[in-house]
VEXZALUM-609827 format. One record per residue (C-alpha): x, y, z. Coordinates in nm, 2 decimals, m for minus. Each point is the difference from the previous one (the first is absolute). Example, Ala and Ser with C-alpha at 12.3 -4.5 7.8 and 13.67 -1.06 7.14 Angstrom:
{u:1.23 v:m0.45 w:0.78} .
{u:0.14 v:0.34 w:m0.07} .
REM end
This chain:
{u:m7.26 v:m0.91 w:4.18} .
{u:0.08 v:0.36 w:m0.14} .
{u:0.06 v:0.07 w:m0.38} .
{u:0.38 v:m0.03 w:m0.07} .
{u:0.02 v:0.33 w:m0.13} .
{u:m0.14 v:0.13 w:0.35} .
{u:0.36 v:0.12 w:0.17} .
{u:0.20 v:m0.22 w:0.12} .
{u:0.22 v:m0.03 w:0.40} .
{u:0.22 v:m0.30 w:m0.17} .
{u:0.05 v:m0.27 w:m0.23} .
{u:0.19 v:m0.34 w:0.10} .
{u:0.19 v:m0.21 w:m0.27} .
{u:0.25 v:m0.27 w:0.05} .
{u:0.35 v:m0.01 w:m0.13} .
{u:0.04 v:m0.23 w:m0.33} .
{u:0.18 v:m0.29 w:0.15} .
{u:0.04 v:m0.37 w:m0.10} .
{u:0.23 v:m0.10 w:m0.32} .
{u:m0.18 v:m0.32 w:0.04} .
{u:m0.32 v:0.17 w:m0.04} .
{u:0.13 v:0.27 w:m0.30} .
{u:0.28 v:m0.16 w:m0.13} .
{u:0.18 v:0.27 w:m0.24} .
{u:m0.30 v:0.26 w:m0.02} .
{u:0.12 v:0.07 w:0.41} .
{u:0.18 v:0.29 w:m0.09} .
{u:m0.19 v:0.16 w:m0.25} .
{u:m0.29 v:m0.05 w:0.24} .
{u:0.17 v:0.17 w:0.26} .
{u:0.09 v:0.30 w:m0.22} .
{u:m0.37 v:0.07 w:m0.07} .
{u:m0.07 v:m0.05 w:0.35} .
{u:0.27 v:0.25 w:0.09} .
{u:m0.16 v:0.24 w:m0.26} .
{u:m0.38 v:m0.08 w:0.13} .
{u:0.12 v:0.10 w:0.37} .
{u:0.15 v:0.35 w:m0.10} .
{u:m0.28 v:0.08 w:m0.22} .
{u:m0.26 v:m0.07 w:0.28} .
{u:0.22 v:0.21 w:0.27} .
{u:0.02 v:0.26 w:m0.26} .
{u:0.40 v:0.14 w:0.09} .
{u:0.03 v:0.34 w:m0.06} .
{u:0.39 v:0.03 w:m0.14} .
{u:0.03 v:0.32 w:0.08} .
{u:m0.06 v:m0.04 w:0.36} .
{u:m0.02 v:m0.40 w:0.07} .
{u:m0.34 v:0.08 w:0.17} .
{u:m0.24 v:m0.30 w:m0.06} .
{u:m0.34 v:0.13 w:m0.13} .
{u:m0.21 v:m0.34 w:m0.03} .
{u:m0.10 v:m0.22 w:0.23} .
{u:0.25 v:m0.23 w:0.24} .
{u:0.11 v:m0.35 w:m0.12} .
{u:0.06 v:m0.25 w:0.25} .
{u:0.17 v:m0.28 w:m0.15} .
{u:0.02 v:m0.40 w:0.12} .
{u:0.32 v:m0.14 w:m0.04} .
{u:0.06 v:m0.36 w:0.11} .
{u:0.35 v:0.01 w:0.21} .
{u:0.24 v:0.23 w:0.06} .
{u:0.19 v:m0.06 w:m0.34} .
{u:m0.30 v:0.09 w:m0.13} .
{u:m0.01 v:0.31 w:0.17} .
{u:0.35 v:0.14 w:m0.11} .
{u:m0.07 v:m0.10 w:m0.38} .
{u:m0.34 v:0.18 w:m0.01} .
{u:0.17 v:0.30 w:0.22} .
{u:0.27 v:0.05 w:m0.25} .
{u:m0.24 v:m0.03 w:m0.38} .
{u:m0.19 v:0.24 w:0.24} .
{u:0.23 v:0.25 w:0.16} .
{u:m0.22 v:0.29 w:m0.18} .
{u:m0.33 v:m0.10 w:0.13} .
{u:m0.09 v:0.05 w:0.34} .
{u:m0.14 v:m0.32 w:0.14} .
{u:m0.10 v:m0.18 w:0.29} .
{u:0.11 v:m0.40 w:m0.01} .
{u:m0.12 v:m0.25 w:0.18} .
{u:0.16 v:m0.37 w:0.01} .
{u:m0.32 v:m0.26 w:m0.02} .
{u:0.04 v:m0.31 w:m0.16} .
{u:m0.23 v:m0.02 w:m0.33} .
{u:0.02 v:m0.23 w:m0.28} .
{u:m0.01 v:0.28 w:m0.34} .
{u:m0.10 v:0.32 w:m0.04} .
{u:m0.37 v:0.01 w:m0.09} .
{u:m0.11 v:0.22 w:0.30} .
{u:m0.36 v:0.07 w:m0.17} .
{u:m0.10 v:m0.34 w:0.02} .
{u:0.21 v:m0.11 w:0.34} .
{u:m0.02 v:0.30 w:0.21} .
{u:m0.32 v:0.16 w:0.14} .
{u:m0.21 v:0.25 w:m0.13} .
{u:m0.04 v:0.30 w:0.15} .
{u:m0.35 v:0.19 w:0.09} .
{u:m0.13 v:0.30 w:0.22} .
{u:m0.28 v:m0.07 w:0.26} .
{u:m0.32 v:0.16 w:0.09} .
{u:0.19 v:0.22 w:0.23} .
{u:0.28 v:0.14 w:m0.23} .
{u:0.25 v:m0.24 w:0.13} .
{u:0.22 v:m0.26 w:m0.19} .
{u:m0.01 v:m0.33 w:0.01} .
{u:0.18 v:m0.32 w:m0.21} .
{u:m0.23 v:m0.30 w:m0.12} .
{u:0.15 v:m0.30 w:m0.06} .
{u:m0.14 v:m0.36 w:m0.17} .
{u:0.09 v:m0.32 w:m0.03} .
{u:0.26 v:m0.09 w:m0.28} .
{u:0.07 v:m0.32 w:m0.22} .
{u:0.27 v:0.09 w:m0.24} .
{u:m0.26 v:0.13 w:m0.26} .
{u:m0.18 v:m0.33 w:m0.01} .
{u:0.28 v:m0.23 w:0.13} .
{u:0.19 v:0.11 w:m0.32} .
{u:0.28 v:0.14 w:0.17} .
{u:0.08 v:m0.07 w:0.36} .
{u:0.32 v:0.18 w:0.16} .
{u:0.05 v:m0.05 w:0.37} .
{u:m0.09 v:0.31 w:0.16} .
{u:m0.22 v:0.19 w:m0.21} .
{u:m0.31 v:m0.09 w:0.22} .
{u:0.15 v:0.17 w:0.29} .
{u:0.08 v:0.32 w:m0.17} .
{u:m0.33 v:0.14 w:0.05} .
{u:0.04 v:m0.02 w:0.38} .
{u:0.35 v:0.14 w:m0.01} .
{u:m0.07 v:0.26 w:m0.17} .
{u:m0.32 v:0.09 w:0.21} .
{u:0.16 v:0.00 w:0.29} .
{u:0.28 v:0.21 w:m0.14} .
{u:m0.23 v:0.27 w:m0.11} .
{u:m0.11 v:0.03 w:0.40} .
{u:m0.39 v:0.03 w:m0.15} .
{u:m0.27 v:m0.23 w:0.06} .
{u:m0.01 v:m0.31 w:m0.10} .
{u:m0.28 v:m0.19 w:m0.14} .
{u:m0.03 v:m0.35 w:m0.11} .
{u:m0.22 v:m0.21 w:m0.28} .
{u:0.03 v:m0.36 w:m0.06} .
{u:m0.06 v:m0.03 w:m0.34} .
{u:0.23 v:0.04 w:m0.29} .
{u:0.06 v:0.38 w:m0.18} .
{u:0.24 v:0.14 w:m0.17} .
{u:0.04 v:0.35 w:m0.06} .
{u:0.07 v:m0.01 w:m0.35} .
{u:m0.33 v:m0.12 w:m0.10} .
{u:m0.22 v:0.24 w:0.15} .
{u:0.01 v:0.41 w:m0.13} .
{u:m0.22 v:0.24 w:0.21} .
{u:m0.07 v:0.35 w:m0.02} .
{u:m0.05 v:0.11 w:0.35} .
{u:m0.37 v:0.07 w:m0.03} .
{u:m0.08 v:m0.38 w:0.02} .
{u:0.02 v:m0.16 w:m0.37} .
{u:0.20 v:m0.26 w:m0.04} .
{u:0.18 v:m0.17 w:m0.32} .
{u:0.08 v:m0.35 w:m0.05} .
{u:0.01 v:m0.30 w:m0.19} .
{u:m0.23 v:m0.32 w:0.00} .
{u:0.30 v:m0.20 w:m0.11} .
{u:0.20 v:0.08 w:0.34} .
{u:m0.25 v:0.06 w:0.26} .
{u:m0.24 v:m0.28 w:m0.10} .
{u:0.33 v:m0.25 w:m0.07} .
{u:m0.11 v:m0.32 w:0.19} .
{u:0.37 v:0.01 w:0.11} .
{u:m0.03 v:0.30 w:0.20} .
{u:m0.32 v:m0.02 w:0.20} .
{u:m0.19 v:m0.29 w:m0.10} .
{u:m0.31 v:0.01 w:0.28} .
{u:m0.04 v:0.36 w:m0.06} .
{u:m0.23 v:0.07 w:m0.37} .
{u:m0.06 v:0.36 w:m0.10} .
{u:m0.19 v:0.12 w:0.26} .
{u:0.22 v:m0.08 w:0.28} .
{u:0.31 v:0.15 w:m0.17} .
{u:m0.22 v:0.34 w:m0.04} .
{u:m0.11 v:m0.01 w:0.33} .
{u:0.39 v:m0.09 w:0.16} .
{u:0.08 v:0.30 w:m0.22} .
{u:m0.23 v:0.23 w:0.15} .
{u:0.12 v:m0.10 w:0.33} .
{u:0.29 v:0.03 w:m0.02} .
{u:0.08 v:0.28 w:m0.22} .
{u:m0.31 v:0.21 w:0.01} .
{u:m0.07 v:m0.13 w:m0.37} .
{u:m0.41 v:0.07 w:m0.10} .
{u:m0.02 v:m0.11 w:m0.34} .
{u:0.23 v:m0.25 w:m0.20} .
{u:0.05 v:0.06 w:m0.36} .
{u:0.10 v:m0.32 w:m0.16} .
{u:0.23 v:m0.08 w:m0.31} .
{u:0.02 v:m0.34 w:m0.13} .
{u:0.38 v:m0.05 w:m0.06} .
{u:0.34 v:0.14 w:0.00} .
{u:0.33 v:m0.01 w:m0.22} .
{u:0.14 v:m0.33 w:m0.17} .
{u:0.23 v:m0.16 w:0.20} .
{u:m0.07 v:0.20 w:0.28} .
{u:0.14 v:m0.23 w:0.31} .
{u:m0.25 v:0.14 w:0.24} .
{u:m0.32 v:m0.11 w:m0.18} .
{u:m0.11 v:0.33 w:m0.16} .
{u:0.11 v:0.28 w:0.24} .
{u:m0.19 v:0.32 w:m0.05} .
{u:0.27 v:0.25 w:0.03} .
{u:0.11 v:m0.13 w:m0.34} .
{u:m0.37 v:0.01 w:m0.12} .
{u:m0.13 v:0.33 w:0.10} .
{u:0.08 v:0.27 w:0.23} .
{u:m0.18 v:0.33 w:0.18} .
{u:0.15 v:0.27 w:m0.08} .
{u:m0.24 v:0.29 w:0.18} .
{u:m0.39 v:m0.08 w:0.09} .
{u:m0.18 v:m0.18 w:m0.21} .
{u:0.29 v:0.06 w:m0.25} .
{u:0.14 v:m0.35 w:m0.13} .
{u:0.29 v:m0.10 w:m0.20} .
{u:0.04 v:m0.30 w:m0.24} .
{u:0.22 v:m0.13 w:m0.31} .
{u:m0.08 v:0.00 w:m0.38} .
{u:0.21 v:m0.28 w:m0.17} .
{u:0.28 v:0.18 w:m0.12} .
{u:m0.03 v:m0.27 w:m0.39} .
{u:m0.18 v:m0.31 w:m0.10} .
{u:0.20 v:m0.20 w:0.13} .
{u:0.01 v:0.13 w:0.34} .
{u:m0.06 v:m0.29 w:0.21} .
{u:m0.24 v:0.13 w:0.24} .
{u:m0.22 v:0.21 w:m0.28} .
{u:m0.33 v:m0.26 w:0.08} .
{u:0.04 v:0.11 w:0.41} .
{u:0.08 v:0.36 w:m0.04} .
{u:m0.24 v:0.06 w:m0.24} .
{u:m0.28 v:m0.24 w:0.21} .
{u:0.11 v:0.24 w:0.30} .
{u:m0.01 v:0.33 w:m0.12} .
{u:m0.40 v:m0.09 w:m0.09} .
{u:m0.07 v:m0.15 w:0.30} .
{u:0.19 v:0.32 w:0.18} .
{u:m0.26 v:0.23 w:m0.23} .
{u:m0.29 v:m0.16 w:0.13} .
{u:0.08 v:0.04 w:0.33} .
{u:m0.12 v:0.25 w:0.33} .
{u:0.16 v:0.03 w:0.29} .
{u:m0.10 v:0.01 w:0.37} .
{u:m0.11 v:0.37 w:m0.01} .
{u:m0.25 v:m0.14 w:m0.33} .
{u:0.23 v:0.19 w:m0.27} .
{u:0.09 v:m0.13 w:m0.35} .
{u:0.40 v:m0.04 w:m0.04} .
{u:0.18 v:0.19 w:m0.23} .
{u:0.23 v:m0.22 w:m0.14} .
{u:0.35 v:0.11 w:m0.16} .
{u:0.22 v:m0.23 w:m0.23} .
{u:0.37 v:m0.04 w:m0.04} .
{u:0.18 v:m0.20 w:m0.22} .
{u:0.11 v:m0.33 w:0.16} .
{u:0.41 v:m0.09 w:m0.06} .
{u:m0.13 v:m0.25 w:m0.21} .
{u:0.19 v:m0.36 w:m0.07} .
{u:0.30 v:0.00 w:0.27} .
{u:0.23 v:m0.32 w:0.05} .
{u:0.21 v:m0.12 w:0.23} .
{u:0.34 v:m0.16 w:m0.14} .
{u:m0.18 v:m0.38 w:m0.04} .
{u:m0.26 v:0.24 w:m0.21} .
{u:m0.29 v:m0.04 w:0.17} .
{u:m0.25 v:0.23 w:0.04} .
{u:0.00 v:0.20 w:0.34} .
{u:m0.24 v:0.17 w:0.19} .
{u:0.11 v:0.34 w:m0.08} .
{u:m0.23 v:0.31 w:0.08} .
{u:0.05 v:0.41 w:0.00} .
{u:m0.28 v:m0.05 w:0.31} .
{u:0.23 v:m0.10 w:0.23} .
{u:0.12 v:0.35 w:0.10} .
{u:0.00 v:0.11 w:0.35} .
{u:m0.15 v:0.36 w:0.10} .
{u:0.23 v:0.20 w:0.23} .
{u:m0.06 v:0.31 w:0.20} .
{u:0.23 v:0.15 w:m0.25} .
{u:0.07 v:m0.24 w:m0.28} .
{u:m0.22 v:m0.27 w:m0.23} .
{u:0.31 v:m0.25 w:m0.09} .
{u:m0.12 v:m0.19 w:m0.30} .
{u:0.14 v:m0.33 w:m0.15} .
{u:0.18 v:0.01 w:m0.31} .
{u:0.05 v:m0.32 w:m0.25} .
{u:0.27 v:0.14 w:m0.24} .
{u:m0.38 v:0.02 w:m0.24} .
{u:m0.10 v:0.27 w:m0.24} .
{u:m0.27 v:0.06 w:0.16} .
{u:0.18 v:0.11 w:0.32} .
{u:0.01 v:0.33 w:m0.06} .
{u:m0.34 v:0.06 w:m0.08} .
{u:m0.16 v:m0.25 w:0.28} .
{u:0.22 v:0.25 w:0.27} .
{u:m0.14 v:0.31 w:m0.18} .
{u:m0.34 v:m0.13 w:0.05} .
{u:0.08 v:m0.08 w:0.36} .
{u:0.11 v:0.32 w:0.07} .
{u:m0.29 v:0.13 w:m0.17} .
{u:m0.22 v:m0.12 w:0.29} .
{u:0.27 v:0.14 w:0.25} .
{u:0.08 v:0.32 w:m0.04} .
{u:0.14 v:0.12 w:0.34} .
{u:0.23 v:m0.26 w:0.02} .
{u:0.31 v:m0.08 w:m0.20} .
{u:m0.02 v:m0.31 w:m0.21} .
{u:0.33 v:m0.22 w:0.03} .
{u:0.05 v:m0.28 w:m0.26} .
{u:0.23 v:m0.26 w:0.11} .
{u:0.12 v:m0.30 w:m0.19} .
{u:m0.17 v:m0.33 w:0.16} .
{u:0.08 v:m0.23 w:m0.23} .
{u:0.19 v:m0.21 w:0.23} .
{u:m0.26 v:m0.02 w:0.29} .
{u:m0.27 v:m0.13 w:m0.23} .
{u:0.20 v:m0.27 w:m0.17} .
{u:0.26 v:m0.07 w:0.32} .
{u:m0.36 v:0.04 w:0.26} .
{u:m0.30 v:m0.01 w:m0.21} .
{u:m0.12 v:0.37 w:0.15} .
{u:0.11 v:0.37 w:m0.04} .
{u:m0.03 v:0.32 w:0.24} .
{u:m0.31 v:m0.03 w:0.13} .
{u:0.03 v:m0.35 w:0.14} .
{u:0.36 v:0.12 w:0.16} .
{u:m0.17 v:0.26 w:0.21} .
{u:m0.25 v:0.08 w:0.27} .
{u:m0.12 v:0.33 w:0.14} .
{u:m0.10 v:0.11 w:0.31} .
{u:m0.25 v:0.26 w:0.00} .
{u:0.01 v:0.33 w:0.24} .
{u:m0.06 v:m0.02 w:0.27} .
{u:0.28 v:m0.27 w:0.02} .
{u:0.30 v:m0.10 w:0.18} .
{u:0.18 v:0.15 w:0.27} .
{u:0.36 v:m0.06 w:m0.06} .
{u:0.36 v:0.16 w:0.10} .
{u:0.22 v:0.17 w:m0.26} .
{u:0.16 v:m0.17 w:m0.30} .
{u:0.27 v:m0.23 w:0.08} .
REM end
């Protein structure tokens, strides 16, 4: 599985729908979704030419396609009518890999609604649908794995958390050795780097893409507590200490870069949400970072931008996403590395 900063052929997303799921957060979530697609596509306003990777957008039906096309009228995109429960394609969709012969493939795993917490109709079938639409060979593994629970450097190293991958609500019959063997077989992983836990009130049981991310070979980004009352203070400091002690698959000690956390971000009921700047998406030309209206937004975005000097870094408000659904931009995207999909023009 290539690193996310390597070239993409495409990115998969799903149009936010279902007011019964999103309630009054739906419209703001759609605004953020459109801004995300515009950033990934990186359309030149003067010429109208899209310079970023292709975006493939799932819509549930003709009405949904009409709504999405209207909202995304400035974004060249390809639409596919496929039934789905919700938009978290990082977890429900397939992962895309490059085979030893240099050709691409999709890999799908079992999915059980994040340990049985959120069982939406059709979500278990999304990975298969996208695999078929991609036109790439598909490989299937029966054990449970969500894409947000891992992060790879493309050189054999994989970050994850014990809280998620060793959680009995995922694969109770698999111990740490079995999980590592499964990652090696499916994704070409040579070494798994285990952090202990994720963020407070994270519905995913500690997905690593809100805790630590590879940003270059042997370089990992994590957060530092924003204030003494940061709800994740202990977890963030422990993750940084552990990361500083890790070596990658090549035997190199990791370089750890820290940015501030957004601090205590609350929903409308006053509950802490699992807000993280690390849930960014690395596109071919842009890095899309969630913003939360926090005093730390600017310095965090600047810190991430410094890790990707060849890309434009875009901050987009994501409070509706994290409050209404629990994740941000990395959670709703899934990249296809080059070589990737075949396909016709954007329609």
